[in-house]
All heavy atoms as TSV, in Angstrom:
chain	resi	resn	atom	element	x	y	z
A	1	MET	N	N	35.360	-18.984	-15.345
A	1	MET	CA	C	34.733	-19.807	-14.315
A	1	MET	C	C	34.834	-19.097	-12.966
A	1	MET	O	O	35.869	-18.553	-12.627
A	1	MET	CB	C	35.431	-21.170	-14.280
A	1	MET	CG	C	34.856	-22.125	-13.290
A	1	MET	SD	S	35.111	-23.800	-13.893
A	1	MET	CE	C	33.699	-24.542	-13.183
A	2	ALA	N	N	33.749	-19.117	-12.231
A	2	ALA	CA	C	33.716	-18.419	-10.944
A	2	ALA	C	C	34.536	-19.184	-9.915
A	2	ALA	O	O	34.515	-20.409	-9.872
A	2	ALA	CB	C	32.279	-18.299	-10.468
A	3	ASP	N	N	35.274	-18.422	-9.122
A	3	ASP	CA	C	36.047	-19.098	-8.073
A	3	ASP	C	C	35.154	-19.362	-6.863
A	3	ASP	O	O	33.995	-18.962	-6.820
A	3	ASP	CB	C	37.306	-18.310	-7.710
A	3	ASP	CG	C	36.995	-16.978	-7.038
A	3	ASP	OD1	O	35.864	-16.804	-6.563
A	3	ASP	OD2	O	37.895	-16.124	-6.982
A	4	ASN	N	N	35.688	-20.069	-5.904
A	4	ASN	CA	C	34.922	-20.520	-4.740
A	4	ASN	C	C	34.320	-19.367	-3.945
A	4	ASN	O	O	33.177	-19.445	-3.497
A	4	ASN	CB	C	35.819	-21.381	-3.844
A	4	ASN	CG	C	35.074	-22.565	-3.284
A	4	ASN	OD1	O	34.018	-22.922	-3.785
A	4	ASN	ND2	N	35.630	-23.173	-2.266
A	5	SER	N	N	35.072	-18.299	-3.764
A	5	SER	CA	C	34.546	-17.179	-2.961
A	5	SER	C	C	33.384	-16.499	-3.674
A	5	SER	O	O	32.441	-16.035	-3.029
A	5	SER	CB	C	35.655	-16.175	-2.643
A	5	SER	OG	O	36.081	-15.515	-3.815
A	6	GLN	N	N	33.416	-16.440	-5.020
A	6	GLN	CA	C	32.294	-15.852	-5.758
A	6	GLN	C	C	31.043	-16.722	-5.616
A	6	GLN	O	O	29.938	-16.206	-5.453
A	6	GLN	CB	C	32.658	-15.687	-7.234
A	6	GLN	CG	C	33.633	-14.556	-7.501
A	6	GLN	CD	C	34.048	-14.502	-8.960
A	6	GLN	OE1	O	34.281	-15.526	-9.579
A	6	GLN	NE2	N	34.147	-13.288	-9.481
A	7	LYS	N	N	31.238	-18.041	-5.672
A	7	LYS	CA	C	30.108	-18.960	-5.501
A	7	LYS	C	C	29.522	-18.832	-4.104
A	7	LYS	O	O	28.300	-18.790	-3.927
A	7	LYS	CB	C	30.551	-20.410	-5.738
A	7	LYS	CG	C	30.788	-20.759	-7.179
A	7	LYS	CD	C	31.185	-22.221	-7.294
A	7	LYS	CE	C	31.561	-22.574	-8.714
A	7	LYS	NZ	N	32.023	-23.960	-8.825
A	8	MET	N	N	30.387	-18.750	-3.102
A	8	MET	CA	C	29.916	-18.613	-1.726
A	8	MET	C	C	29.163	-17.307	-1.549
A	8	MET	O	O	28.111	-17.267	-0.899
A	8	MET	CB	C	31.091	-18.697	-0.746
A	8	MET	CG	C	31.658	-20.097	-0.619
A	8	MET	SD	S	33.133	-20.185	0.385
A	8	MET	CE	C	32.561	-19.564	1.939
A	9	SER	N	N	29.668	-16.244	-2.150
A	9	SER	CA	C	29.016	-14.938	-2.056
A	9	SER	C	C	27.644	-14.984	-2.727
A	9	SER	O	O	26.660	-14.457	-2.197
A	9	SER	CB	C	29.898	-13.874	-2.697
A	9	SER	OG	O	29.281	-12.620	-2.632
A	10	TYR	N	N	27.605	-15.634	-3.895
A	10	TYR	CA	C	26.340	-15.764	-4.623
A	10	TYR	C	C	25.311	-16.526	-3.783
A	10	TYR	O	O	24.167	-16.100	-3.631
A	10	TYR	CB	C	26.581	-16.475	-5.951
A	10	TYR	CG	C	25.312	-16.790	-6.712
A	10	TYR	CD1	C	24.659	-15.791	-7.438
A	10	TYR	CD2	C	24.755	-18.067	-6.693
A	10	TYR	CE1	C	23.490	-16.068	-8.134
A	10	TYR	CE2	C	23.589	-18.355	-7.378
A	10	TYR	CZ	C	22.962	-17.352	-8.101
A	10	TYR	OH	O	21.810	-17.617	-8.771
A	11	HIS	N	N	25.721	-17.650	-3.230
A	11	HIS	CA	C	24.804	-18.461	-2.427
A	11	HIS	C	C	24.383	-17.737	-1.146
A	11	HIS	O	O	23.238	-17.859	-0.716
A	11	HIS	CB	C	25.426	-19.827	-2.106
A	11	HIS	CG	C	25.533	-20.714	-3.311
A	11	HIS	ND1	N	24.456	-21.095	-4.054
A	11	HIS	CD2	C	26.609	-21.274	-3.915
A	11	HIS	CE1	C	24.837	-21.851	-5.066
A	11	HIS	NE2	N	26.152	-21.970	-5.012
A	12	ALA	N	N	25.298	-16.973	-0.569
A	12	ALA	CA	C	24.945	-16.186	0.614
A	12	ALA	C	C	23.895	-15.140	0.247
A	12	ALA	O	O	22.940	-14.915	0.995
A	12	ALA	CB	C	26.178	-15.523	1.201
A	13	GLY	N	N	24.052	-14.534	-0.902
A	13	GLY	CA	C	23.064	-13.554	-1.375
A	13	GLY	C	C	21.715	-14.192	-1.613
A	13	GLY	O	O	20.669	-13.620	-1.282
A	14	GLU	N	N	21.720	-15.381	-2.215
A	14	GLU	CA	C	20.462	-16.111	-2.426
A	14	GLU	C	C	19.776	-16.413	-1.098
A	14	GLU	O	O	18.572	-16.230	-0.951
A	14	GLU	CB	C	20.732	-17.437	-3.141
A	14	GLU	CG	C	20.897	-17.353	-4.618
A	14	GLU	CD	C	20.941	-18.738	-5.247
A	14	GLU	OE1	O	21.543	-19.649	-4.658
A	14	GLU	OE2	O	20.361	-18.889	-6.329
A	15	ALA	N	N	20.542	-16.891	-0.140
A	15	ALA	CA	C	19.988	-17.235	1.171
A	15	ALA	C	C	19.419	-15.996	1.855
A	15	ALA	O	O	18.341	-16.048	2.456
A	15	ALA	CB	C	21.057	-17.883	2.047
A	16	LYS	N	N	20.138	-14.884	1.727
A	16	LYS	CA	C	19.659	-13.633	2.332
A	16	LYS	C	C	18.335	-13.211	1.695
A	16	LYS	O	O	17.396	-12.820	2.388
A	16	LYS	CB	C	20.701	-12.533	2.156
A	16	LYS	CG	C	20.289	-11.215	2.737
A	16	LYS	CD	C	21.339	-10.131	2.513
A	16	LYS	CE	C	20.864	-8.796	3.056
A	16	LYS	NZ	N	21.772	-7.711	2.712
A	17	GLY	N	N	18.251	-13.323	0.379
A	17	GLY	CA	C	17.017	-12.953	-0.324
A	17	GLY	C	C	15.848	-13.817	0.100
A	17	GLY	O	O	14.739	-13.325	0.317
A	18	ARG	N	N	16.092	-15.133	0.231
A	18	ARG	CA	C	15.018	-16.037	0.672
A	18	ARG	C	C	14.583	-15.706	2.090
A	18	ARG	O	O	13.385	-15.714	2.399
A	18	ARG	CB	C	15.482	-17.491	0.583
A	18	ARG	CG	C	15.483	-18.053	-0.830
A	18	ARG	CD	C	15.619	-19.563	-0.845
A	18	ARG	NE	N	16.848	-20.032	-0.247
A	18	ARG	CZ	C	18.002	-20.213	-0.876
A	18	ARG	NH1	N	18.091	-19.934	-2.162
A	18	ARG	NH2	N	19.063	-20.653	-0.239
A	19	ALA	N	N	15.550	-15.413	2.946
A	19	ALA	CA	C	15.219	-15.082	4.342
A	19	ALA	C	C	14.406	-13.791	4.413
A	19	ALA	O	O	13.447	-13.691	5.179
A	19	ALA	CB	C	16.496	-14.951	5.169
A	20	GLN	N	N	14.786	-12.809	3.592
A	20	GLN	CA	C	14.045	-11.536	3.605
A	20	GLN	C	C	12.617	-11.737	3.100
A	20	GLN	O	O	11.675	-11.164	3.646
A	20	GLN	CB	C	14.775	-10.496	2.747
A	20	GLN	CG	C	16.024	-9.957	3.390
A	20	GLN	CD	C	16.812	-9.040	2.477
A	20	GLN	OE1	O	16.754	-9.158	1.258
A	20	GLN	NE2	N	17.556	-8.125	3.076
A	21	GLU	N	N	12.477	-12.562	2.048
A	21	GLU	CA	C	11.136	-12.826	1.514
A	21	GLU	C	C	10.285	-13.555	2.548
A	21	GLU	O	O	9.116	-13.230	2.758
A	21	GLU	CB	C	11.235	-13.655	0.233
A	21	GLU	CG	C	9.880	-13.905	-0.404
A	21	GLU	CD	C	9.967	-14.660	-1.712
A	21	GLU	OE1	O	11.075	-14.986	-2.153
A	21	GLU	OE2	O	8.896	-14.947	-2.281
A	22	LYS	N	N	10.889	-14.533	3.218
A	22	LYS	CA	C	10.170	-15.285	4.243
A	22	LYS	C	C	9.734	-14.364	5.382
A	22	LYS	O	O	8.607	-14.437	5.865
A	22	LYS	CB	C	11.068	-16.401	4.776
A	22	LYS	CG	C	10.359	-17.504	5.475
A	22	LYS	CD	C	11.331	-18.647	5.771
A	22	LYS	CE	C	10.604	-19.907	6.089
A	22	LYS	NZ	N	11.522	-21.021	6.330
A	23	ALA	N	N	10.645	-13.485	5.804
A	23	ALA	CA	C	10.309	-12.538	6.877
A	23	ALA	C	C	9.177	-11.615	6.438
A	23	ALA	O	O	8.267	-11.326	7.220
A	23	ALA	CB	C	11.547	-11.736	7.269
A	24	GLY	N	N	9.238	-11.159	5.200
A	24	GLY	CA	C	8.175	-10.297	4.681
A	24	GLY	C	C	6.833	-10.997	4.670
A	24	GLY	O	O	5.808	-10.419	5.040
A	25	ASN	N	N	6.841	-12.268	4.249
A	25	ASN	CA	C	5.593	-13.043	4.234
A	25	ASN	C	C	5.051	-13.235	5.639
A	25	ASN	O	O	3.844	-13.149	5.868
A	25	ASN	CB	C	5.821	-14.408	3.571
A	25	ASN	CG	C	6.025	-14.304	2.068
A	25	ASN	OD1	O	5.660	-13.317	1.452
A	25	ASN	ND2	N	6.629	-15.314	1.484
A	26	MET	N	N	5.946	-13.494	6.589
A	26	MET	CA	C	5.507	-13.674	7.979
A	26	MET	C	C	4.925	-12.370	8.527
A	26	MET	O	O	3.921	-12.393	9.246
A	26	MET	CB	C	6.678	-14.150	8.837
A	26	MET	CG	C	7.060	-15.594	8.558
A	26	MET	SD	S	8.565	-16.169	9.353
A	26	MET	CE	C	8.330	-15.708	11.040
A	27	MET	N	N	5.524	-11.241	8.176
A	27	MET	CA	C	5.003	-9.950	8.634
A	27	MET	C	C	3.627	-9.682	8.027
A	27	MET	O	O	2.735	-9.169	8.700
A	27	MET	CB	C	5.972	-8.817	8.267
A	27	MET	CG	C	7.262	-8.851	9.055
A	27	MET	SD	S	7.003	-8.672	10.827
A	27	MET	CE	C	6.517	-6.970	10.909
A	28	ASP	N	N	3.464	-10.041	6.751
A	28	ASP	CA	C	2.154	-9.874	6.110
A	28	ASP	C	C	1.093	-10.719	6.819
A	28	ASP	O	O	-0.013	-10.245	7.073
A	28	ASP	CB	C	2.219	-10.272	4.629
A	28	ASP	CG	C	2.959	-9.262	3.772
A	28	ASP	OD1	O	3.176	-8.130	4.240
A	28	ASP	OD2	O	3.323	-9.622	2.634
A	29	LYS	N	N	1.449	-11.964	7.134
A	29	LYS	CA	C	0.496	-12.842	7.822
A	29	LYS	C	C	0.142	-12.290	9.201
A	29	LYS	O	O	-1.024	-12.310	9.608
A	29	LYS	CB	C	1.074	-14.251	7.955
A	29	LYS	CG	C	1.086	-15.026	6.660
A	29	LYS	CD	C	1.658	-16.413	6.850
A	29	LYS	CE	C	1.715	-17.169	5.538
A	29	LYS	NZ	N	2.300	-18.504	5.694
A	30	ALA	N	N	1.145	-11.778	9.909
A	30	ALA	CA	C	0.897	-11.205	11.234
A	30	ALA	C	C	0.002	-9.973	11.120
A	30	ALA	O	O	-0.913	-9.778	11.924
A	30	ALA	CB	C	2.216	-10.851	11.915
A	31	SER	N	N	0.263	-9.155	10.110
A	31	SER	CA	C	-0.546	-7.953	9.910
A	31	SER	C	C	-1.987	-8.327	9.580
A	31	SER	O	O	-2.933	-7.725	10.111
A	31	SER	CB	C	0.052	-7.114	8.773
A	31	SER	OG	O	-0.749	-5.994	8.509
A	32	ASN	N	N	-2.158	-9.335	8.724
A	32	ASN	CA	C	-3.513	-9.779	8.376
A	32	ASN	C	C	-4.238	-10.346	9.587
A	32	ASN	O	O	-5.437	-10.099	9.772
A	32	ASN	CB	C	-3.450	-10.836	7.259
A	32	ASN	CG	C	-3.035	-10.251	5.927
A	32	ASN	OD1	O	-3.084	-9.055	5.709
A	32	ASN	ND2	N	-2.594	-11.109	5.025
A	33	ALA	N	N	-3.520	-11.091	10.421
A	33	ALA	CA	C	-4.129	-11.655	11.628
A	33	ALA	C	C	-4.543	-10.537	12.579
A	33	ALA	O	O	-5.624	-10.586	13.176
A	33	ALA	CB	C	-3.160	-12.615	12.312
A	34	ALA	N	N	-3.682	-9.527	12.709
A	34	ALA	CA	C	-4.001	-8.402	13.591
A	34	ALA	C	C	-5.223	-7.643	13.072
A	34	ALA	O	O	-6.103	-7.255	13.849
A	34	ALA	CB	C	-2.803	-7.469	13.716
A	35	GLN	N	N	-5.288	-7.435	11.760
A	35	GLN	CA	C	-6.433	-6.727	11.172
A	35	GLN	C	C	-7.714	-7.522	11.388
A	35	GLN	O	O	-8.755	-6.968	11.732
A	35	GLN	CB	C	-6.195	-6.487	9.673
A	35	GLN	CG	C	-7.309	-5.720	8.992
A	35	GLN	CD	C	-7.474	-4.300	9.503
A	35	GLN	OE1	O	-6.522	-3.666	9.929
A	35	GLN	NE2	N	-8.696	-3.796	9.454
A	36	SER	N	N	-7.634	-8.829	11.206
A	36	SER	CA	C	-8.799	-9.693	11.403
A	36	SER	C	C	-9.274	-9.643	12.853
A	36	SER	O	O	-10.479	-9.554	13.118
A	36	SER	CB	C	-8.442	-11.124	11.004
A	36	SER	OG	O	-9.543	-11.968	11.181
A	37	ALA	N	N	-8.328	-9.682	13.779
A	37	ALA	CA	C	-8.685	-9.607	15.204
A	37	ALA	C	C	-9.338	-8.271	15.518
A	37	ALA	O	O	-10.336	-8.212	16.245
A	37	ALA	CB	C	-7.443	-9.808	16.063
A	38	LYS	N	N	-8.798	-7.203	14.955
A	38	LYS	CA	C	-9.359	-5.861	15.181
A	38	LYS	C	C	-10.804	-5.805	14.674
A	38	LYS	O	O	-11.693	-5.283	15.360
A	38	LYS	CB	C	-8.498	-4.828	14.445
A	38	LYS	CG	C	-9.014	-3.418	14.532
A	38	LYS	CD	C	-8.137	-2.473	13.726
A	38	LYS	CE	C	-8.755	-1.097	13.631
A	38	LYS	NZ	N	-8.021	-0.229	12.699
A	39	GLU	N	N	-11.021	-6.357	13.483
A	39	GLU	CA	C	-12.375	-6.344	12.921
A	39	GLU	C	C	-13.335	-7.182	13.763
A	39	GLU	O	O	-14.481	-6.793	13.961
A	39	GLU	CB	C	-12.332	-6.837	11.472
A	39	GLU	CG	C	-11.657	-5.845	10.540
A	39	GLU	CD	C	-11.354	-6.412	9.165
A	39	GLU	OE1	O	-11.720	-7.579	8.887
A	39	GLU	OE2	O	-10.729	-5.689	8.372
A	40	SER	N	N	-12.849	-8.302	14.269
A	40	SER	CA	C	-13.694	-9.152	15.119
A	40	SER	C	C	-14.084	-8.429	16.399
A	40	SER	O	O	-15.237	-8.490	16.837
A	40	SER	CB	C	-12.958	-10.444	15.465
A	40	SER	OG	O	-12.775	-11.234	14.318
A	41	VAL	N	N	-13.125	-7.741	17.006
A	41	VAL	CA	C	-13.396	-6.993	18.236
A	41	VAL	C	C	-14.380	-5.857	17.958
A	41	VAL	O	O	-15.303	-5.617	18.743
A	41	VAL	CB	C	-12.077	-6.463	18.847
A	41	VAL	CG1	C	-12.343	-5.449	19.937
A	41	VAL	CG2	C	-11.250	-7.614	19.385
A	42	GLN	N	N	-14.185	-5.177	16.817
A	42	GLN	CA	C	-15.109	-4.090	16.475
A	42	GLN	C	C	-16.525	-4.620	16.271
A	42	GLN	O	O	-17.495	-4.019	16.728
A	42	GLN	CB	C	-14.628	-3.367	15.203
A	42	GLN	CG	C	-13.424	-2.494	15.439
A	42	GLN	CD	C	-12.878	-1.877	14.169
A	42	GLN	OE1	O	-13.057	-2.405	13.080
A	42	GLN	NE2	N	-12.205	-0.755	14.312
A	43	GLU	N	N	-16.630	-5.758	15.588
A	43	GLU	CA	C	-17.953	-6.357	15.362
A	43	GLU	C	C	-18.600	-6.753	16.687
A	43	GLU	O	O	-19.787	-6.516	16.914
A	43	GLU	CB	C	-17.824	-7.576	14.442
A	43	GLU	CG	C	-19.105	-8.353	14.336
A	43	GLU	CD	C	-19.548	-8.577	12.915
A	43	GLU	OE1	O	-18.883	-8.111	11.994
A	43	GLU	OE2	O	-20.590	-9.213	12.753
A	44	ALA	N	N	-17.812	-7.363	17.563
A	44	ALA	CA	C	-18.343	-7.765	18.867
A	44	ALA	C	C	-18.806	-6.534	19.643
A	44	ALA	O	O	-19.860	-6.557	20.296
A	44	ALA	CB	C	-17.288	-8.524	19.655
A	45	GLY	N	N	-18.049	-5.472	19.568
A	45	GLY	CA	C	-18.421	-4.225	20.239
A	45	GLY	C	C	-19.724	-3.663	19.705
A	45	GLY	O	O	-20.583	-3.208	20.479
A	46	GLN	N	N	-19.893	-3.710	18.382
A	46	GLN	CA	C	-21.134	-3.220	17.785
A	46	GLN	C	C	-22.326	-4.065	18.220
A	46	GLN	O	O	-23.404	-3.540	18.493
A	46	GLN	CB	C	-21.019	-3.217	16.245
A	46	GLN	CG	C	-20.098	-2.153	15.698
A	46	GLN	CD	C	-20.581	-0.751	16.001
A	46	GLN	OE1	O	-21.771	-0.453	15.956
A	46	GLN	NE2	N	-19.653	0.129	16.322
A	47	GLN	N	N	-22.111	-5.389	18.283
A	47	GLN	CA	C	-23.198	-6.272	18.719
A	47	GLN	C	C	-23.568	-6.005	20.173
A	47	GLN	O	O	-24.760	-5.966	20.527
A	47	GLN	CB	C	-22.788	-7.737	18.544
A	47	GLN	CG	C	-22.716	-8.164	17.088
A	47	GLN	CD	C	-22.177	-9.572	16.920
A	47	GLN	OE1	O	-21.764	-10.207	17.873
A	47	GLN	NE2	N	-22.175	-10.057	15.684
A	48	MET	N	N	-22.570	-5.800	21.020
A	48	MET	CA	C	-22.840	-5.507	22.431
A	48	MET	C	C	-23.571	-4.177	22.569
A	48	MET	O	O	-24.498	-4.056	23.372
A	48	MET	CB	C	-21.526	-5.478	23.223
A	48	MET	CG	C	-20.900	-6.845	23.400
A	48	MET	SD	S	-19.289	-6.797	24.167
A	48	MET	CE	C	-19.653	-6.120	25.761
A	49	LYS	N	N	-23.155	-3.199	21.786
A	49	LYS	CA	C	-23.806	-1.881	21.825
A	49	LYS	C	C	-25.278	-2.008	21.423
A	49	LYS	O	O	-26.160	-1.432	22.073
A	49	LYS	CB	C	-23.069	-0.932	20.879
A	49	LYS	CG	C	-23.621	0.467	20.855
A	49	LYS	CD	C	-22.808	1.349	19.917
A	49	LYS	CE	C	-23.424	2.716	19.784
A	49	LYS	NZ	N	-22.700	3.558	18.827
A	50	ALA	N	N	-25.540	-2.789	20.370
A	50	ALA	CA	C	-26.916	-2.969	19.906
A	50	ALA	C	C	-27.749	-3.691	20.964
A	50	ALA	O	O	-28.910	-3.319	21.216
A	50	ALA	CB	C	-26.923	-3.751	18.590
A	51	LYS	N	N	-27.170	-4.696	21.612
A	51	LYS	CA	C	-27.908	-5.416	22.661
A	51	LYS	C	C	-28.192	-4.515	23.854
A	51	LYS	O	O	-29.281	-4.555	24.427
A	51	LYS	CB	C	-27.111	-6.651	23.103
A	51	LYS	CG	C	-27.118	-7.765	22.087
A	51	LYS	CD	C	-26.327	-8.965	22.561
A	51	LYS	CE	C	-26.307	-10.048	21.510
A	51	LYS	NZ	N	-25.550	-11.221	21.927
A	52	ALA	N	N	-27.222	-3.704	24.213
A	52	ALA	CA	C	-27.418	-2.785	25.338
A	52	ALA	C	C	-28.508	-1.769	25.008
A	52	ALA	O	O	-29.342	-1.451	25.857
A	52	ALA	CB	C	-26.110	-2.070	25.671
A	53	GLN	N	N	-28.494	-1.284	23.776
A	53	GLN	CA	C	-29.535	-0.334	23.371
A	53	GLN	C	C	-30.898	-1.000	23.404
A	53	GLN	O	O	-31.873	-0.419	23.863
A	53	GLN	CB	C	-29.245	0.216	21.963
A	53	GLN	CG	C	-30.221	1.299	21.532
A	53	GLN	CD	C	-30.186	2.523	22.431
A	53	GLN	OE1	O	-29.118	3.085	22.658
A	53	GLN	NE2	N	-31.332	2.937	22.930
A	54	GLY	N	N	-30.958	-2.250	22.943
A	54	GLY	CA	C	-32.218	-2.995	22.964
A	54	GLY	C	C	-32.709	-3.201	24.386
A	54	GLY	O	O	-33.906	-3.055	24.672
A	55	ALA	N	N	-31.797	-3.508	25.288
A	55	ALA	CA	C	-32.174	-3.695	26.692
A	55	ALA	C	C	-32.668	-2.390	27.290
A	55	ALA	O	O	-33.670	-2.362	28.023
A	55	ALA	CB	C	-30.978	-4.227	27.484
A	56	ALA	N	N	-31.991	-1.295	26.982
A	56	ALA	CA	C	-32.413	0.015	27.502
A	56	ALA	C	C	-33.792	0.375	26.975
A	56	ALA	O	O	-34.645	0.878	27.728
A	56	ALA	CB	C	-31.391	1.085	27.107
A	57	ASP	N	N	-34.030	0.093	25.703
A	57	ASP	CA	C	-35.343	0.378	25.116
A	57	ASP	C	C	-36.420	-0.488	25.772
A	57	ASP	O	O	-37.537	-0.012	26.024
A	57	ASP	CB	C	-35.325	0.130	23.603
A	57	ASP	CG	C	-34.499	1.176	22.856
A	57	ASP	OD1	O	-34.195	2.240	23.443
A	57	ASP	OD2	O	-34.155	0.916	21.684
A	58	ALA	N	N	-36.094	-1.743	26.069
A	58	ALA	CA	C	-37.068	-2.635	26.711
A	58	ALA	C	C	-37.421	-2.125	28.101
A	58	ALA	O	O	-38.593	-2.159	28.506
A	58	ALA	CB	C	-36.494	-4.055	26.790
A	59	VAL	N	N	-36.430	-1.630	28.826
A	59	VAL	CA	C	-36.699	-1.073	30.163
A	59	VAL	C	C	-37.575	0.166	30.040
A	59	VAL	O	O	-38.528	0.338	30.805
A	59	VAL	CB	C	-35.370	-0.754	30.895
A	59	VAL	CG1	C	-35.621	0.066	32.146
A	59	VAL	CG2	C	-34.618	-2.035	31.234
A	60	LYS	N	N	-37.268	1.009	29.088
A	60	LYS	CA	C	-38.088	2.220	28.877
A	60	LYS	C	C	-39.526	1.844	28.556
A	60	LYS	O	O	-40.468	2.452	29.069
A	60	LYS	CB	C	-37.502	3.081	27.744
A	60	LYS	CG	C	-36.260	3.805	28.121
A	60	LYS	CD	C	-35.736	4.602	26.928
A	60	LYS	CE	C	-34.409	5.243	27.223
A	60	LYS	NZ	N	-33.870	5.943	26.047
A	61	ASP	N	N	-39.685	0.855	27.673
A	61	ASP	CA	C	-41.039	0.414	27.310
A	61	ASP	C	C	-41.767	-0.162	28.525
A	61	ASP	O	O	-42.948	0.126	28.743
A	61	ASP	CB	C	-40.982	-0.647	26.198
A	61	ASP	CG	C	-40.554	-0.075	24.858
A	61	ASP	OD1	O	-40.575	1.169	24.697
A	61	ASP	OD2	O	-40.207	-0.858	23.956
A	62	ALA	N	N	-41.067	-0.953	29.318
A	62	ALA	CA	C	-41.682	-1.603	30.484
A	62	ALA	C	C	-42.075	-0.600	31.540
A	62	ALA	O	O	-43.056	-0.790	32.266
A	62	ALA	CB	C	-40.723	-2.648	31.066
A	63	THR	N	N	-41.321	0.486	31.662
A	63	THR	CA	C	-41.612	1.475	32.689
A	63	THR	C	C	-42.414	2.649	32.150
A	63	THR	O	O	-42.734	3.570	32.879
A	63	THR	CB	C	-40.306	2.017	33.308
A	63	THR	OG1	O	-39.509	2.597	32.294
A	63	THR	CG2	C	-39.537	0.901	33.990
A	64	GLY	N	N	-42.720	2.604	30.855
A	64	GLY	CA	C	-43.508	3.665	30.256
A	64	GLY	C	C	-42.724	4.947	30.019
A	64	GLY	O	O	-43.320	5.998	29.817
A	65	MET	N	N	-41.428	4.891	30.059
A	65	MET	CA	C	-40.589	6.084	29.808
A	65	MET	C	C	-40.263	6.157	28.338
A	65	MET	O	O	-39.936	5.180	27.705
A	65	MET	CB	C	-39.288	6.008	30.622
A	65	MET	CG	C	-39.507	5.896	32.115
A	65	MET	SD	S	-37.954	5.664	32.984
A	65	MET	CE	C	-37.333	7.317	32.994
A	66	LYS	N	N	-40.370	7.342	27.794
A	66	LYS	CA	C	-40.027	7.542	26.374
A	66	LYS	C	C	-39.368	8.872	26.201
A	66	LYS	O	O	-39.654	9.838	26.844
A	66	LYS	CB	C	-41.250	7.465	25.477
A	66	LYS	CG	C	-41.713	6.067	25.267
A	66	LYS	CD	C	-41.012	5.464	24.080
A	66	LYS	CE	C	-41.372	4.011	23.966
A	66	LYS	NZ	N	-40.795	3.338	22.890
């Protein structure tokens, strides 16, 4: 039969494992959120670039420059 200190050590190990898993999950969620934000910013940048190009082309067309 396990004595009290062995039980305490076992439970401390279990708690440590749960805490590490929880921290890992939180880091994964943070990483996914950061990746999603990066992709959103990149998409917004591409849309702005396309609009700016469209505006520049419209000015060229209006002024007869090609």
